[in-house]
C-alpha positions in Angstrom: 4.7 8.0 4.2 2.6 5.4 2.9 -0.3 7.9 3.0 1.6 10.1 0.3 3.3 7.0 -1.8 -0.1 5.4 -2.1 -1.8 9.0 -2.9 0.6 9.2 -5.6 0.8 5.2 -7.1 -3.3 6.3 -7.0 -3.2 8.9 -8.7 -0.7 7.8 -12.2 -2.3 4.8 -12.4 -6.0 7.0 -12.7 -4.2 9.3 -15.7 -5.3 9.3 -18.5 -1.7 9.5 -20.8 -2.8 9.2 -24.2 -5.7 12.5 -23.5 -2.7 15.0 -21.9 -1.8 17.9 -23.6 2.2 19.6 -23.0 1.3 22.3 -20.7 -0.6 19.4 -18.6 2.0 16.8 -18.9 5.2 19.7 -18.1 3.0 19.8 -15.1 2.6 16.2 -13.8 5.8 16.1 -15.1 7.1 18.6 -12.5 4.4 18.2 -9.6 6.1 14.2 -9.6 9.3 15.7 -9.0 8.7 17.6 -6.2 6.4 14.0 -4.7 9.6 12.0 -5.6 12.1 14.2 -3.9 9.6 13.9 -0.6 9.3 10.3 -1.8 13.1 9.9 -1.9 14.0 11.7 1.2 12.1 9.4 3.6 13.3 6.2 1.5 17.0 8.1 2.8 16.3 8.4 6.2 15.0 4.8 6.9 18.0 3.2 5.3 20.3 5.3 7.3 17.8 4.0 10.6 18.3 0.2 9.4 22.6 1.0 9.0 22.2 2.3 12.6 20.2 -1.1 13.6 22.3 -3.2 11.5 25.8 -1.8 13.6 23.8 -1.9 16.5 23.6 -6.0 16.3 27.3 -6.2 15.5 28.2 -4.4 18.5 25.1 -6.5 20.4 26.4 -9.7 18.9 30.2 -8.5 19.6 29.0 -7.6 23.1 27.1 -11.3 23.5 30.0 -13.1 22.2 32.3 -11.9 25.0 30.5 -11.6 28.2 27.0 -13.6 27.4 25.0 -11.7 29.7 21.3 -11.5 30.3 21.2 -7.7 29.2 23.9 -8.4 25.9 21.4 -10.9 24.8 18.7 -8.5 25.1 20.6 -5.4 23.4 21.5 -7.7 20.6 17.5 -9.1 20.7 16.0 -5.9 20.8 18.5 -4.6 17.9 18.1 -8.1 15.3 14.3 -7.2 16.3 14.3 -3.0 15.1 16.7 -4.0 12.6 13.7 -6.6 10.4 11.2 -4.2 11.7 13.4 -1.7 9.6 13.7 -3.1 6.3 10.2 -4.4 6.5 9.7 -0.6 5.4 12.0 -0.2 4.0 11.4 -3.7 1.3 7.4 -1.4 1.1 8.0 1.6 0.8 11.3 0.3 -1.5 8.5 -1.2 -4.5 6.2 1.5 -4.0 8.9 3.8 -5.7 10.6 1.6 -8.5 6.5 1.2 -9.5 6.4 5.1 -9.2 9.1 5.5 -11.1 7.4 3.0 -14.3 5.1 5.5 -14.0 7.3 8.3 -15.0 8.8 6.2 -17.9 5.2 6.2 -19.1 5.5 9.8 -18.2 7.9 11.0 -20.1 7.6 8.2 -23.5 4.3 10.5 -24.6 
């Protein structure tokens, strides 16, 4: 997904909005919306994983507070690390998608 996001951003940055005809503008909008559909689907996938890891952190913390064992500490630590990794990916991709929406607004206004 990172490559698709970078390619889409690069394409929108290099697009000459003033030189596009109405047909080209409509074609670019359709292609852009298809790409955004793929990117939003992938973003939803990562949001679901972040939610799953958040639940695992809460469960792991509860188990850790009740039992205080090494295995519960490892479970909680693994869930926290996976949550941090997932949130990092989620925030980076969300930032890229927001940038694409900015380019889409420029595409629609012409």
